[in-house]
C-alpha positions as a Markdown table, in Angstrom:
| # | Residue | x | y | z |
|---|---|---|---|---|
| 1 | Met | 98.9 | 92.9 | 111.1 |
| 2 | Lys | 101.6 | 92.5 | 108.4 |
| 3 | Leu | 103.7 | 95.4 | 107.1 |
| 4 | Tyr | 105.8 | 95.2 | 104.0 |
| 5 | Val | 109.1 | 97.2 | 103.9 |
| 6 | Lys | 110.8 | 98.0 | 100.6 |
| 7 | Tyr | 114.6 | 97.9 | 100.4 |
| 8 | Met | 115.0 | 95.8 | 103.5 |
| 9 | Val | 117.7 | 93.4 | 102.3 |
| 10 | Ser | 120.2 | 92.9 | 105.1 |
| 11 | Leu | 120.6 | 92.1 | 108.8 |
| 12 | Arg | 121.4 | 95.8 | 109.4 |
| 13 | Cys | 118.1 | 96.8 | 107.9 |
| 14 | Lys | 116.3 | 94.4 | 110.2 |
| 15 | Met | 118.1 | 95.9 | 113.2 |
| 16 | Val | 117.1 | 99.4 | 112.1 |
| 17 | Val | 113.4 | 98.4 | 111.8 |
| 18 | His | 113.5 | 96.6 | 115.1 |
| 19 | Gln | 115.0 | 99.7 | 116.8 |
| 20 | Glu | 112.3 | 101.9 | 115.4 |
| 21 | Leu | 109.6 | 99.6 | 116.6 |
| 22 | Glu | 111.1 | 99.6 | 120.1 |
| 23 | Arg | 111.3 | 103.4 | 120.0 |
| 24 | Leu | 107.6 | 103.5 | 119.3 |
| 25 | Gly | 106.9 | 101.0 | 122.1 |
| 26 | Ile | 105.9 | 98.2 | 119.8 |
| 27 | Lys | 107.4 | 95.0 | 121.3 |
| 28 | Asn | 105.4 | 92.1 | 119.8 |
| 29 | Ala | 106.8 | 92.1 | 116.3 |
| 30 | Val | 108.6 | 89.5 | 114.2 |
| 31 | Val | 111.0 | 91.2 | 111.8 |
| 32 | Asp | 112.1 | 89.4 | 108.7 |
| 33 | Leu | 113.6 | 90.6 | 105.4 |
| 34 | Gly | 110.9 | 92.7 | 103.7 |
| 35 | Thr | 108.2 | 92.0 | 106.2 |
| 36 | Val | 107.2 | 92.9 | 109.8 |
| 37 | Glu | 104.5 | 90.8 | 111.4 |
| 38 | Leu | 102.9 | 92.7 | 114.3 |
| 39 | Leu | 101.1 | 90.6 | 116.8 |
| 40 | Asp | 99.1 | 93.6 | 118.0 |
| 41 | Asp | 97.5 | 96.3 | 115.9 |
| 42 | Ile | 99.1 | 99.7 | 115.9 |
| 43 | Ser | 97.4 | 103.1 | 115.6 |
| 44 | Ser | 97.5 | 105.0 | 112.4 |
| 45 | Glu | 99.7 | 107.6 | 114.1 |
| 46 | Gln | 102.2 | 105.0 | 115.1 |
| 47 | Arg | 102.2 | 103.6 | 111.5 |
| 48 | Gln | 102.8 | 107.1 | 110.1 |
| 49 | Ile | 105.7 | 107.8 | 112.5 |
| 50 | Leu | 107.2 | 104.4 | 111.7 |
| 51 | Lys | 106.8 | 105.1 | 108.0 |
| 52 | Glu | 108.5 | 108.6 | 108.3 |
| 53 | Asn | 111.3 | 107.4 | 110.5 |
| 54 | Leu | 112.1 | 104.4 | 108.2 |
| 55 | Leu | 112.0 | 106.6 | 105.1 |
| 56 | Lys | 114.8 | 108.7 | 106.7 |
| 57 | Thr | 117.0 | 105.5 | 106.7 |
| 58 | Gly | 116.2 | 104.6 | 103.1 |
| 59 | Leu | 113.5 | 102.0 | 103.9 |
| 60 | Glu | 109.9 | 102.4 | 102.7 |
| 61 | Val | 106.8 | 101.0 | 104.3 |
| 62 | Leu | 104.5 | 99.9 | 101.6 |
| 63 | Asp | 100.7 | 100.4 | 101.8 |
| 64 | Asp | 100.2 | 97.3 | 99.6 |
| 65 | Lys | 102.5 | 94.3 | 99.0 |
| 66 | Lys | 102.0 | 94.5 | 95.2 |
| 67 | Val | 103.3 | 98.1 | 95.0 |
| 68 | Ser | 106.9 | 98.1 | 93.6 |
């Protein structure tokens, strides 16, 4: 599963995303600028919590890569 994260432009942003994933118990993830590749699927509840927590830090999880 691949997630797209808007405004993720620095190493600090990558660290924030990685910390949020760990907080949710999601360990099998590859975090790169603008994308998160999850090796395992996550529940819709986990996705919503991740989305809300990242929004508080200024990052936005996009529902579709083409959304700007």
